[in-house]
DSSP file (Angstrom, degrees, kcal/mol; ACC not computed):
  #  RESIDUE AA STRUCTURE BP1 BP2  ACC     N-H-->O    O-->H-N    N-H-->O    O-->H-N    TCO  KAPPA ALPHA  PHI   PSI    X-CA   Y-CA   Z-CA
    1    1 A M              0   0    0      0, 0.0    10,-0.0     0, 0.0     4,-0.0   0.000 360.0 360.0 360.0 114.7   72.9  -20.3   27.9
    2    2 A P    >   -     0   0    0      0, 0.0     3,-0.7     0, 0.0     0, 0.0  -0.279 360.0-134.4 -63.8 150.3   71.6  -22.9   30.3
    3    3 A L  T 3  S+     0   0    0      1,-0.2     2,-0.1     0, 0.0     0, 0.0   0.863 100.8  42.3 -76.7 -33.8   72.2  -26.5   29.4
    4    4 A L  T 3  S+     0   0    0      2,-0.0    -1,-0.2     3,-0.0     3,-0.1  -0.257  78.4 152.7-109.1  44.0   68.7  -27.8   30.3
    5    5 A R    <   -     0   0    0     -3,-0.7     0, 0.0     1,-0.1     0, 0.0  -0.486  52.6-103.2 -70.9 140.0   66.6  -24.9   28.8
    6    6 A P    >   -     0   0    0      0, 0.0     3,-1.2     0, 0.0    -1,-0.1  -0.290  22.6-124.7 -59.6 149.8   63.2  -26.0   27.7
    7    7 A R  T 3  S+     0   0    0      1,-0.2    -2,-0.1    -3,-0.1    -3,-0.0   0.791 110.1  52.5 -65.9 -27.0   62.7  -26.4   24.0
    8    8 A T  T 3  S+     0   0    0      2,-0.1    -1,-0.2     0, 0.0     2,-0.1   0.434  84.2 114.7 -88.4   0.4   59.8  -24.0   23.9
    9    9 A A    <   -     0   0    0     -3,-1.2     2,-0.4     1,-0.1    -4,-0.0  -0.473  63.4-132.2 -74.2 144.5   61.7  -21.2   25.7
   10   10 A L        -     0   0    0     -2,-0.1     2,-0.1    15,-0.0    -2,-0.1  -0.777  23.7-115.4 -96.2 136.1   62.4  -18.0   23.7
   11   11 A Q        -     0   0    0     -2,-0.4    14,-0.2     1,-0.1     3,-0.1  -0.418  17.2-134.3 -70.8 149.2   66.0  -16.7   23.8
   12   12 A E  S    S+     0   0    0      1,-0.1    13,-1.7    12,-0.1     2,-0.3   0.914  79.3   3.6 -71.7 -44.9   66.3  -13.3   25.5
   13   13 A R  B    S-A   24   0A   0     11,-0.2     2,-1.7    -3,-0.0    11,-0.2  -0.910  79.9 -97.6-139.3 166.1   68.6  -11.7   22.9
   14   14 A A  S    S+     0   0    0      9,-1.8     8,-1.2    -2,-0.3     9,-0.2  -0.565  74.5 124.0 -82.0  75.2   70.1  -12.4   19.5
   15   15 A T        +     0   0    0     -2,-1.7    -1,-0.2     6,-0.1     5,-0.1   0.265  43.1  88.9-118.7  10.0   73.5  -13.5   20.9
   16   16 A H  S    S+     0   0    0     -3,-0.2     2,-0.2     3,-0.1    -1,-0.1   0.596  77.5  71.9 -85.9 -11.6   73.8  -16.9   19.3
   17   17 A L  S >  S-     0   0    0     -3,-0.1     3,-0.7     1,-0.1     0, 0.0  -0.625  86.9-117.9-101.9 163.3   75.4  -15.8   16.1
   18   18 A R  T 3  S+     0   0    0      1,-0.3     2,-0.8    -2,-0.2    -1,-0.1   0.948 113.9  33.6 -63.6 -51.0   78.9  -14.5   15.6
   19   19 A R  T 3  S+     0   0    0     -3,-0.0    -1,-0.3     2,-0.0     2,-0.2  -0.584  89.0 173.8-104.1  67.4   77.9  -11.0   14.5
   20   20 A A    <   -     0   0    0     -2,-0.8    -5,-0.1    -3,-0.7    -2,-0.0  -0.499  33.4-146.7 -80.8 145.5   74.8  -10.7   16.6
   21   21 A C        -     0   0    0     -2,-0.2    -1,-0.1    -7,-0.1    -6,-0.1   0.501  32.4-128.9 -87.3  -2.3   72.9   -7.5   16.7
   22   22 A D        +     0   0    0     -8,-1.2     2,-0.2     1,-0.2    -7,-0.1   0.786  47.0 167.1  59.9  30.1   71.9   -8.0   20.4
   23   23 A E        -     0   0    0     -9,-0.2    -9,-1.8     1,-0.1     2,-0.4  -0.542  38.5-117.2 -76.9 143.0   68.4   -7.3   19.5
   24   24 A R  B     -A   13   0A   0     -2,-0.2     2,-0.4   -11,-0.2   -11,-0.2  -0.653  25.5-137.6 -82.8 126.1   65.8   -8.2   22.2
   25   25 A F        +     0   0    0    -13,-1.7     2,-0.4    -2,-0.4   -15,-0.0  -0.680  25.6 177.8 -87.3 138.6   63.3  -10.9   21.1
   26   26 A E        -     0   0    0     -2,-0.4     2,-0.2     0, 0.0   -14,-0.0  -0.985  29.2-113.6-137.3 144.7   59.7  -10.5   22.0
   27   27 A R        -     0   0    0     -2,-0.4     3,-0.0     1,-0.1   -17,-0.0  -0.487  33.6-114.0 -76.7 150.2   56.6  -12.6   21.3
   28   28 A E    >   -     0   0    0     -2,-0.2     3,-1.8     1,-0.1     4,-0.3  -0.568  39.1 -97.3 -79.0 148.6   54.0  -11.2   19.1
   29   29 A P  T 3  S+     0   0    0      0, 0.0    -1,-0.1     0, 0.0     0, 0.0  -0.484 108.4  11.7 -64.5 129.7   50.6  -10.5   20.6
   30   30 A G  T 3> S+     0   0    0     -2,-0.2     4,-2.0     3,-0.0     5,-0.2   0.516  86.8 125.9  85.9   2.3   48.2  -13.3   20.1
   31   31 A Q  H <> S+     0   0    0     -3,-1.8     4,-2.5     1,-0.2     5,-0.2   0.908  73.2  50.9 -67.0 -37.1   50.9  -15.7   18.7
   32   32 A C  H  > S+     0   0    0     -4,-0.3     4,-2.0     1,-0.2    -1,-0.2   0.881 108.8  50.7 -68.7 -36.5   50.0  -18.4   21.2
   33   33 A F  H  > S+     0   0    0      2,-0.2     4,-1.8     1,-0.2    -1,-0.2   0.914 112.0  47.0 -66.3 -41.6   46.3  -18.2   20.4
   34   34 A G  H  X S+     0   0    0     -4,-2.0     4,-2.4     2,-0.2     5,-0.2   0.889 111.7  52.3 -64.0 -40.0   47.0  -18.5   16.6
   35   35 A A  H  X S+     0   0    0     -4,-2.5     4,-2.7    -5,-0.2    -2,-0.2   0.882 106.6  53.2 -65.0 -35.8   49.4  -21.5   17.4
   36   36 A I  H  X S+     0   0    0     -4,-2.0     4,-2.0     2,-0.2    -1,-0.2   0.896 111.3  45.2 -66.3 -41.5   46.7  -23.2   19.4
   37   37 A Y  H  X S+     0   0    0     -4,-1.8     4,-1.9     2,-0.2    -2,-0.2   0.867 113.7  48.3 -69.1 -36.9   44.2  -23.0   16.5
   38   38 A V  H  X S+     0   0    0     -4,-2.4     4,-2.7     2,-0.2     5,-0.2   0.923 112.6  50.3 -67.1 -43.5   46.8  -24.1   13.9
   39   39 A N  H  X S+     0   0    0     -4,-2.7     4,-2.5    -5,-0.2     5,-0.2   0.905 108.8  52.0 -60.4 -41.8   47.8  -27.0   16.2
   40   40 A L  H  X S+     0   0    0     -4,-2.0     4,-2.1     2,-0.2    -1,-0.2   0.898 112.0  46.1 -63.8 -42.3   44.1  -28.0   16.6
   41   41 A G  H  X S+     0   0    0     -4,-1.9     4,-2.4     2,-0.2    -2,-0.2   0.914 114.1  47.3 -68.2 -44.0   43.6  -28.1   12.8
   42   42 A L  H  X S+     0   0    0     -4,-2.7     4,-2.5     2,-0.2    -2,-0.2   0.906 113.0  49.0 -62.8 -40.8   46.8  -30.0   12.2
   43   43 A S  H  X S+     0   0    0     -4,-2.5     4,-2.3    -5,-0.2    -2,-0.2   0.883 112.3  48.1 -67.1 -40.9   46.0  -32.5   14.9
   44   44 A G  H  X S+     0   0    0     -4,-2.1     4,-2.7    -5,-0.2     5,-0.2   0.919 112.2  48.5 -65.7 -42.6   42.5  -33.0   13.5
   45   45 A L  H  X S+     0   0    0     -4,-2.4     4,-2.4     2,-0.2    -2,-0.2   0.908 111.5  50.5 -64.6 -40.2   43.8  -33.5   10.0
   46   46 A L  H  X S+     0   0    0     -4,-2.5     4,-2.2     2,-0.2    -1,-0.2   0.916 112.8  45.8 -62.5 -41.5   46.3  -36.0   11.3
   47   47 A T  H  X S+     0   0    0     -4,-2.3     4,-2.4     2,-0.2    -2,-0.2   0.911 113.6  49.6 -65.4 -42.9   43.6  -37.9   13.2
   48   48 A L  H  X S+     0   0    0     -4,-2.7     4,-2.5     2,-0.2    -2,-0.2   0.870 110.0  49.9 -65.5 -38.1   41.3  -37.8   10.2
   49   49 A T  H  X S+     0   0    0     -4,-2.4     4,-2.4    -5,-0.2     5,-0.2   0.928 111.5  49.7 -63.2 -44.6   44.1  -39.1    7.8
   50   50 A A  H  X S+     0   0    0     -4,-2.2     4,-2.7     1,-0.2    -2,-0.2   0.913 111.0  49.6 -64.2 -39.7   44.9  -41.9   10.2
   51   51 A Y  H  X S+     0   0    0     -4,-2.4     4,-2.1     1,-0.2     5,-0.2   0.940 111.9  47.6 -61.9 -46.4   41.2  -42.9   10.4
   52   52 A L  H  X S+     0   0    0     -4,-2.5     4,-2.4     1,-0.2     5,-0.4   0.878 112.6  49.0 -66.7 -34.7   40.8  -42.9    6.6
   53   53 A I  H  X>S+     0   0    0     -4,-2.4     4,-1.9     1,-0.2     5,-0.7   0.934 113.2  46.9 -70.2 -44.9   44.0  -45.0    6.1
   54   54 A T  H  <5S+     0   0    0     -4,-2.7     6,-0.6    -5,-0.2     4,-0.4   0.829 116.4  44.8 -64.4 -28.1   42.9  -47.5    8.7
   55   55 A T  H  <5S+     0   0    0     -4,-2.1    -2,-0.2    -5,-0.2    -1,-0.2   0.922 122.3  32.0 -82.1 -44.0   39.4  -47.8    7.3
   56   56 A T  H  <5S+     0   0    0     -4,-2.4    -3,-0.2    -5,-0.2    -2,-0.2   0.877 125.9  34.6 -87.8 -34.4   40.2  -48.0    3.6
   57   57 A L  T  <5S+     0   0    0     -4,-1.9     2,-0.4    -5,-0.4    -3,-0.2   0.743 118.0  43.7 -88.8 -24.9   43.5  -49.8    3.4
   58   58 A F  S   <S-     0   0    0     -5,-0.7     2,-1.2    -4,-0.4    -1,-0.1  -0.927  71.8-134.3-126.2 142.5   43.2  -52.2    6.4
   59   59 A S        +     0   0    0     -2,-0.4     2,-0.3    -3,-0.0    -4,-0.1  -0.680  48.2 159.2 -94.1  82.4   40.3  -54.4    7.5
   60   60 A L        -     0   0    0     -2,-1.2     2,-0.1    -6,-0.6    -2,-0.0  -0.744  40.9-117.3-104.6 150.3   40.5  -53.6   11.2
   61   61 A T     >  -     0   0    0     -2,-0.3     4,-2.3     1,-0.1     5,-0.1  -0.311  34.7-105.6 -75.7 169.3   37.9  -53.9   13.8
   62   62 A M  H  > S+     0   0    0      2,-0.2     4,-2.7     1,-0.2     5,-0.2   0.884 122.7  53.1 -68.4 -35.9   36.6  -50.7   15.6
   63   63 A T  H  > S+     0   0    0      2,-0.2     4,-2.1     1,-0.2    -1,-0.2   0.935 109.6  47.5 -62.3 -44.5   38.6  -51.8   18.7
   64   64 A Q  H  > S+     0   0    0      1,-0.2     4,-1.0     2,-0.2    -2,-0.2   0.904 111.8  51.4 -65.0 -39.9   41.8  -52.1   16.7
   65   65 A Q  H >X S+     0   0    0     -4,-2.3     4,-3.2     1,-0.2     3,-0.6   0.923 109.2  50.2 -61.8 -45.1   41.1  -48.7   15.1
   66   66 A R  H 3X S+     0   0    0     -4,-2.7     4,-2.6     1,-0.2    -1,-0.2   0.875 103.9  57.3 -60.0 -39.0   40.7  -47.2   18.4
   67   67 A S  H 3< S+     0   0    0     -4,-2.1    -1,-0.2     1,-0.2    -2,-0.2   0.774 116.7  36.9 -64.6 -22.8   43.9  -48.6   19.7
   68   68 A I  H <X S+     0   0    0     -4,-1.0     4,-1.4    -3,-0.6    -2,-0.2   0.858 118.6  47.5 -90.3 -44.2   45.7  -46.8   16.8
   69   69 A L  H  X S+     0   0    0     -4,-3.2     4,-3.0     2,-0.2     5,-0.2   0.843 104.3  58.6 -74.6 -34.6   43.6  -43.6   16.7
   70   70 A I  H  X S+     0   0    0     -4,-2.6     4,-2.3     1,-0.2     5,-0.2   0.969 108.6  44.1 -65.8 -51.2   43.6  -42.7   20.4
   71   71 A P  H  > S+     0   0    0      0, 0.0     4,-2.9     0, 0.0     5,-0.3   0.895 114.8  51.0 -59.3 -34.7   47.5  -42.5   20.6
   72   72 A V  H  X S+     0   0    0     -4,-1.4     4,-1.9     1,-0.2    -2,-0.2   0.922 111.8  46.2 -64.3 -43.7   47.5  -40.6   17.4
   73   73 A A  H  < S+     0   0    0     -4,-3.0    -1,-0.2     2,-0.2    -3,-0.2   0.839 118.5  43.3 -65.7 -33.3   44.9  -38.1   18.7
   74   74 A V  H  X S+     0   0    0     -4,-2.3     4,-0.6    -5,-0.2    -2,-0.2   0.914 121.8  35.2 -79.6 -46.0   46.8  -37.8   22.0
   75   75 A L  H  X S+     0   0    0     -4,-2.9     4,-2.3    -5,-0.2     5,-0.2   0.724 100.9  78.3 -84.5 -20.7   50.3  -37.5   20.7
   76   76 A G  H  X S+     0   0    0     -4,-1.9     4,-2.2    -5,-0.3    -1,-0.2   0.921  95.1  46.6 -58.1 -48.0   49.4  -35.5   17.5
   77   77 A P  H  > S+     0   0    0      0, 0.0     4,-1.1     0, 0.0    -1,-0.2   0.865 110.7  53.1 -65.0 -31.9   49.1  -32.1   19.4
   78   78 A C  H  < S+     0   0    0     -4,-0.6     4,-0.5     1,-0.2    -2,-0.2   0.902 114.2  42.2 -67.6 -37.6   52.3  -32.7   21.3
   79   79 A L  H  < S+     0   0    0     -4,-2.3     4,-0.4     1,-0.2    -1,-0.2   0.827 118.2  44.5 -79.2 -29.5   54.2  -33.3   18.0
   80   80 A C  H  X S+     0   0    0     -4,-2.2     4,-2.7    -5,-0.2    -1,-0.2   0.563  89.9  83.7 -92.1  -8.2   52.6  -30.5   16.0
   81   81 A F  H  X S+     0   0    0     -4,-1.1     4,-2.1     1,-0.2     5,-0.2   0.921  91.6  47.4 -67.8 -42.7   52.7  -27.6   18.6
   82   82 A R  H  > S+     0   0    0     -4,-0.5     4,-0.9     1,-0.2    -1,-0.2   0.911 114.8  48.3 -69.5 -36.6   56.3  -26.5   17.9
   83   83 A L  H >> S+     0   0    0     -4,-0.4     4,-0.9     1,-0.2     3,-0.8   0.931 109.9  51.3 -57.8 -47.9   55.5  -26.6   14.1
   84   84 A A  H 3< S+     0   0    0     -4,-2.7     3,-0.5     1,-0.2    -2,-0.2   0.832 105.8  56.0 -65.6 -32.7   52.3  -24.6   14.7
   85   85 A K  H 3< S+     0   0    0     -4,-2.1    -1,-0.2     1,-0.2    -2,-0.2   0.756 107.0  51.5 -67.5 -24.9   54.3  -21.9   16.7
   86   86 A G  H <<        0   0    0     -4,-0.9    -1,-0.2    -3,-0.8    -2,-0.2   0.654 360.0 360.0 -85.1 -19.5   56.5  -21.5   13.8
   87   87 A L     <        0   0    0     -4,-0.9    -1,-0.2    -3,-0.5    -2,-0.2   0.484 360.0 360.0 -81.5 360.0   53.8  -20.9   11.2
């Protein structure tokens, strides 16, 4: 097991447990497409929630709202992708 393996990499075989069955892991067909759509929905929901919170709870100008919403919209997909792949 390499030390600097990417977090999104899939293990080749089930050898990380003590009594591993040595089964070969394979991705399901279409899993990435489904994860992209789930990620898009989660990111949109996160951005919409941030917009509604900044609009209703705080009296911010549009420039201040943009300074909050743009990082949320950019970082949201990066944070939600691993979750979306697992769903």
